[in-house]
C-alpha positions in Angstrom: 0.2 0.2 -0.1 2.8 2.5 0.8 4.5 2.1 -2.7 1.1 2.5 -4.1 0.6 5.7 -2.3 4.4 6.9 -3.3 3.8 6.2 -6.8 0.7 8.0 -7.0 2.4 10.9 -5.1 5.2 11.1 -7.4 3.0 10.8 -10.7 0.8 14.0 -9.3 3.9 15.8 -8.6 5.3 15.1 -12.0 2.0 15.8 -13.5 1.8 19.3 -12.2 5.8 20.1 -13.1 5.0 19.2 -16.9 1.8 20.7 -16.7 3.7 24.0 -15.6 6.6 23.4 -18.3 4.0 23.4 -21.5 2.6 26.5 -19.7 6.2 28.1 -20.2 7.9 26.6 -23.3 7.7 28.3 -26.4 6.0 26.8 -29.1 3.3 24.4 -29.3 2.4 22.6 -26.5 1.0 19.3 -28.4 4.9 18.2 -29.8 6.2 19.2 -25.9 3.6 16.7 -25.2 4.6 14.4 -27.3 8.1 14.5 -26.7 7.4 14.3 -22.9 5.4 11.0 -23.6 8.3 9.5 -25.6 11.0 10.6 -23.0 8.7 9.2 -20.0 8.2 5.8 -22.0 12.5 5.6 -22.5 12.8 6.3 -19.2 10.1 3.3 -17.9 11.4 1.0 -20.7 15.1 1.5 -19.5 14.7 1.1 -16.0 12.6 -1.9 -16.6 15.7 -3.6 -18.3 18.1 -2.5 -15.9 16.1 -4.3 -13.1 16.3 -7.5 -15.4 19.9 -6.9 -15.8 20.3 -6.7 -11.8 19.1 -10.3 -11.5 
């Protein structure tokens, strides 16, 4: 349960930061949103592979 709360907390914090960044960054927020999505997927994929390699 504690890990779930931590995950939800970090998710909300990062969502807020990304929302603020989209307001501040120049250009179309759609492209920034797509870029952040790609970066997030890449980070999750790399972390998943790191865990597999450590075992």
